[in-house]
N, C-alpha and C positions, 0 to 999 in steps of 0.2 A: 503494499500500499505505500503510497506517494504521501508527500506532507500534507498537512490539513488545507484545505482549499476555502473554506468557510470562515469569514470572521464574525460569525454570529453565534449565539449560544443555543444549545438542545434545551427545550423547556416542556415541562409537563405540569398540569394542575392536578393536584389531590381532591378529590370530591369528598373527603372526609373533613379536612381541615380548611378547604379553600384556598390553599397557598400554592404558589409556583415553586417548583424545583427548577433551578437554572444552572447548567453545567458548560462551561466553555471548555473546548479542546486544550490540551496542554501547549501546544503549538500555536494557537490563536493569540491575537493581539487584544487581551481582554482588558476593559477598563480597571483602574485601580479599584481593588477591593472586590472584584468579581472572583466566584469560586471556579477554579481550574480544577479539572477531574470530577470526580463523583460529587453529587450534591443531592439532599433530601428536602422535602417539605417540612413545614413545622413539626407535625406530629410524628414524622419518621416513617410514615407509611409507605411513601414511594420514595425511589432513588433513582436519579438519572445519570447518564454518562454520555458526553458528546463523542461522536467517533469523528468530528473534523471536518465533515460534509454536510452541505446544506440540508437540513431536515433529517439528517441521520444520527441515531442514538440509540441507546438500551433505556428501557425503563424496567425498574423491578419494583413488584408490588407485594406487600406484605398481604394485603387483602385484594385478590383478583377483580379486576373491572373498577377499580376504583382511580384510574389515570385517566385523564383527558390531555389529548394533544393541543398545544397553543403555539402560534407564531408570534 
């Protein structure tokens, strides 16, 4: 896989706590204070991980069906 091509985060919303988990790829030029690598929603139900390409990432859910994609 080549270097990351997207300079945007991968995001998903948790339907349990209504917060957004936002992950920036480690090679992206993220804003100061942004989370690079895996990130979670406030309640810890979902964890996301950016793969570095537009709209591509992984979502891990403790309770299946509780994550929604956001742009």
